[in-house]
Kinemage of the C-alpha trace (Angstrom):
@kinemage 1
@onewidth
@group {chain A} dominant
@subgroup {mainchain}
@vectorlist {calphas} color= white
{ca met a 1} P 101.743 36.932 118.245
{ca ser a 2} L 99.964 39.463 120.263
{ca ala a 3} L 98.272 42.431 119.136
{ca his a 4} L 100.858 44.357 120.894
{ca ser a 5} L 103.655 42.907 118.818
{ca met a 6} L 101.586 43.224 115.829
{ca asp a 7} L 101.046 46.740 115.464
{ca gly a 8} L 102.761 48.435 118.632
{ca arg a 9} L 99.513 49.518 120.478
{ca asp a 10} L 98.599 47.650 123.182
{ca gly a 11} L 95.746 45.470 122.071
{ca ala a 12} L 94.265 47.997 119.749
{ca pro a 13} L 92.864 46.458 116.528
{ca ala a 14} L 95.088 46.831 113.277
{ca gly a 15} L 94.345 50.032 111.449
{ca ala a 16} L 92.536 51.651 114.357
{ca asp a 17} L 93.172 55.238 115.305
{ca ala a 18} L 95.459 55.462 118.237
{ca his a 19} L 93.754 58.824 119.741
{ca gly a 20} L 90.202 57.482 119.316
{ca met a 21} L 90.675 54.411 121.424
{ca his a 22} L 89.996 55.494 124.735
{ca gly a 23} L 86.707 54.265 125.271
{ca his a 24} L 85.014 56.866 122.908
{ca ala a 25} L 84.162 56.768 119.193
{ca pro a 26} L 86.489 58.656 116.840
{ca gln a 27} L 85.503 62.097 116.702
{ca glu a 28} L 85.708 64.172 113.248
{ca ala a 29} L 89.007 65.965 113.286
{ca his a 30} L 87.503 69.326 112.185
{ca gly a 31} L 84.406 70.707 111.016
{ca ser a 32} L 81.681 68.856 109.245
{ca met a 33} L 80.427 69.248 105.589
{ca lys a 34} L 77.427 71.411 106.889
{ca ser a 35} L 79.962 73.842 108.642
{ca tyr a 36} L 82.036 74.153 105.502
{ca val a 37} L 79.125 74.709 103.219
{ca ile a 38} L 77.970 77.405 105.398
{ca gly a 39} L 81.238 78.982 105.580
{ca phe a 40} L 81.717 78.880 101.735
{ca val a 41} L 78.093 80.613 101.137
{ca leu a 42} L 78.958 83.084 103.783
{ca ser a 43} L 82.290 83.939 102.101
{ca leu a 44} L 80.587 84.073 98.659
{ca val a 45} L 78.004 86.566 100.245
{ca leu a 46} L 80.498 88.614 101.875
{ca thr a 47} L 82.593 88.781 98.376
{ca ala a 48} L 79.553 89.595 96.360
{ca ile a 49} L 78.266 92.542 98.358
{ca pro a 50} L 81.320 94.777 97.891
{ca leu a 51} L 81.659 93.704 94.280
{ca phe a 52} L 78.049 94.576 93.546
{ca val a 53} L 78.501 98.005 95.709
{ca val a 54} L 81.410 98.944 93.738
{ca leu a 55} L 80.386 97.695 90.159
{ca asn a 56} L 76.925 99.298 90.342
{ca asp a 57} L 78.090 102.452 91.867
{ca trp a 58} L 75.550 101.896 94.736
{ca leu a 59} L 77.596 103.865 97.122
{ca glu a 60} L 80.451 106.249 96.788
{ca gly a 61} L 83.215 107.715 99.011
{ca thr a 62} L 83.040 106.900 102.771
{ca pro a 63} L 80.049 104.786 102.973
{ca ala a 64} L 81.655 102.419 100.163
{ca tyr a 65} L 84.932 102.277 102.129
{ca met a 66} L 82.672 101.387 105.266
{ca val a 67} L 80.883 98.469 103.271
{ca leu a 68} L 84.382 97.149 101.933
{ca leu a 69} L 85.912 97.342 105.405
{ca gly a 70} L 82.849 95.657 107.276
{ca cys a 71} L 82.601 92.785 104.785
{ca ala a 72} L 86.295 92.483 105.070
{ca val a 73} L 86.208 92.046 108.952
{ca leu a 74} L 83.221 89.942 108.639
{ca gln a 75} L 85.275 87.750 105.827
{ca phe a 76} L 88.015 87.424 108.409
{ca val a 77} L 85.873 86.223 111.051
{ca val a 78} L 83.939 83.583 108.872
{ca gln a 79} L 87.386 82.339 107.703
{ca leu a 80} L 88.499 81.999 111.144
{ca ile a 81} L 85.444 80.333 112.553
{ca tyr a 82} L 84.748 78.047 109.735
{ca phe a 83} L 87.641 77.113 108.075
{ca met a 84} L 90.339 77.610 110.668
{ca his a 85} L 88.360 75.932 113.544
{ca leu a 86} L 89.266 78.785 115.937
{ca arg a 87} L 86.186 78.067 118.144
{ca glu a 88} L 86.954 74.431 118.356
{ca glu a 89} L 90.392 74.727 119.832
{ca lys a 90} L 90.982 73.210 123.174
{ca lys a 91} L 92.927 74.787 126.006
{ca pro a 92} L 95.665 76.217 125.647
{ca arg a 93} L 94.596 78.504 122.872
{ca tyr a 94} L 97.697 78.780 120.643
{ca asn a 95} L 96.322 79.421 117.577
{ca leu a 96} L 94.461 82.429 119.226
{ca met a 97} L 97.543 83.527 121.025
{ca ala a 98} L 99.653 83.228 117.622
{ca leu a 99} L 96.579 85.176 115.742
{ca leu a 100} L 96.722 87.984 118.565
{ca leu a 101} L 100.400 88.371 118.306
{ca gly a 102} L 100.273 88.613 114.482
{ca leu a 103} L 97.567 91.302 114.510
{ca val a 104} L 99.604 93.351 117.096
{ca ile a 105} L 102.744 93.075 115.082
{ca leu a 106} L 100.448 94.155 111.830
{ca val a 107} L 99.050 96.918 113.847
{ca leu a 108} L 102.410 98.280 114.905
{ca ile a 109} L 104.040 97.781 111.579
{ca val a 110} L 101.127 99.634 109.718
{ca gly a 111} L 100.688 102.263 112.404
{ca gly a 112} L 104.428 102.940 112.655
{ca ser a 113} L 104.657 103.176 109.050
{ca met a 114} L 101.716 105.656 108.971
{ca trp a 115} L 103.218 107.564 111.778
{ca ile a 116} L 106.368 107.853 109.941
{ca met a 117} L 104.920 108.828 106.706
{ca thr a 118} L 102.872 111.412 108.273
{ca tyr a 119} L 105.574 113.180 110.516
{ca asn a 120} L 108.394 112.909 107.978
{ca gln a 121} L 107.939 116.613 107.062
{ca ile a 122} L 111.396 117.677 108.182
{ca gly a 123} L 111.599 121.501 107.786
{ca leu a 124} L 114.787 121.934 105.525
């Protein structure tokens, strides 16, 4: 029997990855262990900073909120880059488009809700 009839892939050795058999060595599907460790450490740091700021009363009021918000945004970016592999995506960027659509919907819902709650003062 030929290799084609044995595994259904025109001469590819049994057990080989069909997508990696185009004259190239198989590439890693996603990030390396190094990138995961970097992402994990950054996530821990960006979680610890607001925790220490709040628990130790280092900042109060608006500055504390700004630190919390800044760390939350940076945490979001770290998650996208290191764990969701947003920068490794090939064209077309469907994940990025879906993310942007989700953010637009989120802003519309939150902004619309805030607007409704703010201007819901009907003079009765």
